C-alpha positions as semicolon CSV with decimal commas, in nm:
position;residue;x (nm);y (nm);z (nm)
1;M;-4,507;-1,630;-3,954
2;Y;-4,182;-1,691;-3,763
3;E;-4,315;-1,869;-3,455
4;D;-4,126;-2,187;-3,554
5;R;-3,804;-1,980;-3,528
6;I;-3,855;-1,888;-3,160
7;I;-3,692;-2,118;-2,904
8;Y;-3,827;-2,103;-2,549
9;D;-3,612;-2,233;-2,265
10;Q;-3,894;-2,439;-2,113
11;D;-3,930;-2,629;-2,443
12;Q;-3,563;-2,734;-2,452
13;T;-3,406;-3,044;-2,302
14;K;-3,048;-3,101;-2,196
15;E;-2,889;-3,436;-2,275
16;Q;-2,599;-3,606;-2,100
17;F;-2,318;-3,586;-2,355
18;T;-2,069;-3,764;-2,130
19;A;-1,986;-3,770;-1,759
20;G;-1,991;-3,412;-1,635
21;I;-2,116;-3,259;-1,961
22;L;-2,472;-3,159;-2,051
23;L;-2,554;-3,059;-2,407
24;Q;-2,852;-2,868;-2,542
25;S;-2,924;-2,799;-2,908
26;L;-3,059;-2,446;-2,939
27;G;-3,149;-2,483;-3,303
28;Q;-3,035;-2,530;-3,656
29;G;-3,087;-2,337;-3,974
30;E;-2,974;-2,399;-4,329
31;E;-2,631;-2,240;-4,270
32;M;-2,557;-2,289;-3,897
33;S;-2,634;-2,479;-3,578
34;V;-2,604;-2,365;-3,216
35;L;-2,523;-2,571;-2,905
36;H;-2,527;-2,483;-2,535
37;W;-2,283;-2,665;-2,305
38;D;-2,275;-2,709;-1,926
39;L;-1,951;-2,868;-1,805
40;E;-1,833;-2,969;-1,459
41;D;-1,482;-2,870;-1,353
42;G;-1,224;-3,086;-1,531
43;S;-1,466;-3,223;-1,792
44;V;-1,305;-3,290;-2,128
45;V;-1,426;-3,273;-2,487
46;D;-1,135;-3,474;-2,624
47;W;-0,932;-3,424;-2,942
48;H;-1,144;-3,409;-3,255
49;E;-1,181;-3,218;-3,580
50;H;-1,467;-3,145;-3,816
51;S;-1,529;-2,975;-4,148
52;N;-1,739;-2,704;-3,979
53;E;-1,613;-2,365;-3,871
54;Q;-1,681;-2,319;-3,500
55;F;-1,728;-2,001;-3,299
56;G;-1,775;-2,016;-2,923
57;Y;-1,843;-1,785;-2,633
58;V;-1,768;-1,864;-2,267
59;I;-2,064;-1,757;-2,053
60;A;-1,928;-1,875;-1,716
61;G;-1,621;-2,058;-1,590
62;G;-1,351;-2,117;-1,846
63;F;-1,162;-2,359;-2,069
64;K;-0,818;-2,472;-2,155
65;V;-0,853;-2,476;-2,533
66;C;-0,602;-2,674;-2,738
67;L;-0,588;-2,580;-3,107
68;G;-0,337;-2,796;-3,289
69;D;-0,021;-2,778;-3,076
70;E;-0,115;-2,447;-2,909
71;E;-0,295;-2,401;-2,574
72;Y;-0,500;-2,107;-2,449
73;E;-0,674;-2,030;-2,120
74;L;-1,017;-1,868;-2,160
75;K;-1,250;-1,724;-1,899
76;A;-1,607;-1,593;-1,894
77;G;-1,651;-1,326;-2,158
78;D;-1,383;-1,470;-2,388
79;A;-1,460;-1,615;-2,730
80;Y;-1,285;-1,860;-2,963
81;Y;-1,283;-1,950;-3,330
82;V;-1,186;-2,296;-3,454
83;P;-1,119;-2,316;-3,828
84;A;-1,249;-2,617;-4,019
85;D;-1,034;-2,933;-4,006
86;V;-0,817;-2,820;-3,711
87;Q;-0,763;-3,070;-3,426
88;H;-0,890;-2,925;-3,098
89;K;-0,978;-3,013;-2,739
90;F;-1,153;-2,840;-2,445
91;V;-1,093;-2,889;-2,071
92;A;-1,333;-2,712;-1,834
93;R;-1,178;-2,485;-1,569
94;G;-1,443;-2,470;-1,300
95;A;-1,815;-2,508;-1,367
96;T;-1,834;-2,387;-1,726
97;E;-2,114;-2,276;-1,955
98;A;-2,059;-2,198;-2,323
99;I;-2,234;-2,150;-2,656
100;D;-2,100;-2,291;-2,984
101;V;-2,207;-2,190;-3,334
102;F;-2,118;-2,418;-3,626
103;S;-2,129;-2,343;-3,997
104;P;-2,238;-2,537;-4,189
105;P;-2,467;-2,707;-3,934
106;R;-2,296;-2,973;-3,723
107;E;-2,438;-3,316;-3,799
108;N;-2,232;-3,527;-3,558
109;L;-2,055;-3,468;-3,228
110;P;-1,713;-3,585;-3,106
111;E;-1,687;-3,918;-2,928
112;A;-1,737;-3,881;-2,554
């Protein structure tokens, strides 16, 4: 009954988002979408904003996260929340792996 809701790693593909950044969609429901990121040291997801709320978790490595005019340093095990319509930017600190959850589902991604 729920087999279409199970996501196996071997069935997923990672796409080159931009130089040094791989992106993998883990799935999307009616109310949220989930992305997996692999970033090389120094990779940047530049300034952008969106109407989605965003929650993220750093699996490995870390980020400099810029939210508006504030900056934060995050490491593995840390999490972040980006409210809707807030300008933000990520800079990888070391080889970084993270998960992002968006609500409502994210339809478009920032320019690379």
